[in-house]
N, C-alpha and C positions, 0 to 999 in steps of 0.2 A: 300673138299679138290681134288675132280677132277679137278678142274680149275687150283690150284698150279700144278698139276702134268702134266696138259696140258701146262702152260706157260712156265715150265722148260724144258720139251721136245722141244718147238717150239726152244725156245732161243737156245739152243746147236744145233739143227738141222738148224737153219737160219745162224750158224757160215759157216756151209759148203757152202750156197748159198751165202754168202757174200764172201768167197774166191775166186769163180768161178766168181762172178759178178766184183770184183777188177782185177783179171787175165787178163779178157776180156777187160774191161775200159784202163787197162793199156797198153795193147797191139794195141789198137785202136788208144790210144792216142799217143802211143809211148813214155810214161814218168811214172814214179811212185808216181808224186805229187798228186795222189788219194788214196793214201794207209791208210786211216783216217779209220779204221776198225769200228770203234764203230758207226758211222754214219749209214754206210750202216748194220751193223749187227742188230743195233736198227729198221731199216726200215724192212726188211726182217723178224724180230722177231714177229714185232706188225702185219705184214701181215699175216703169218702165225698164230699167235693166233686169229687174229679178224676171220680168213676163220673158224678154228674149232670152236669159240663161236658162231659165227651166227648161225652155224646148230644146236650147244647147245642150244642157247636161244629160237631159233625157235622152238624146240621141246618143250621148256619149257612154251612156250606161250601158247602151245595146252593143256599140261597138266593142266597148270595154268585154263585153260576156265573151266574144266571139273572137277578139283578139290578143287576149289575156293581159290586158292593161291595167292598169291601176282602178279599180273599181271603187275602193273605198274614197279616193278623191272626187270622183264623181259624185258618188253618194253623199259626201260632206257639201260639196260646193250645191247641189240639190236641196238641200235642208235649209243652207244658209240664205239660199234664194226663195225658199218657201216662207221662211221667217223674215225677209226684207220687205215682201209684197205684202205680208200681214201687218208689218211696221208701218207701213207707207200709209195704211187709212188711220190708225190711231195718231200719226204724227199731225197728219190734216184736223185731228182732233185736239191738238196741243198737248197729246199726253208724254209727259216727260219720261218716262220708262222706255217707252218706244222710243223716243229720240236716240237715246242713251243706247238700246240694244240695235237700232239700225245702224248709228253710227259705228257701233264694235263689227258689226256684221257687213260692213261695206270694206272692210278689210283693208282700206287705206289710212295709213298713218297723217297724210294730209288731212284726210277728212276729219280724223278724229280729234286732231289739234283745232283746226277751224270750227267745228261744231261745238267743242267743250268752250272754247273762247266765244261763242257766238250765243251760246246758253247762257254763260254768266253776264254776258253784255247785255242780253235780251230777256233776262228772268219775266218781266210783265208779258211778254208774247206769248209766254206758257201757260198761261191762264186759259181754262175750257171758254170757248167762245160763249156759250150758253150764260154765264156768269157776270159778261161785260155788257149785258144787255142794260 
């Protein structure tokens, strides 16, 4: 249940990071063509979640060793969160592969559907920022 609370809190807190990032990007580029909020929101959301879950899973690994709990699960989740953290930076650079890897590693079928639909509906927003200048 703690995971759900952290995910929800990170998702909404990431909205503020997203708005700030898009404002800076639009001022820098002198355009509003980067206002695709879901792409940036998803990136900041998985970044925040991965930071919290990395700490949580690292703690669970130490507990799992002493209490003979599922060490494999904690290690798996640790690896997933490291991948999510790395993908969050690449998604902000409009990397399509990172978008799909981050989507899969979110481990949420709802996010899978939303992100695939978003990708096909907004393909132009996945062009690298440098090529749009």
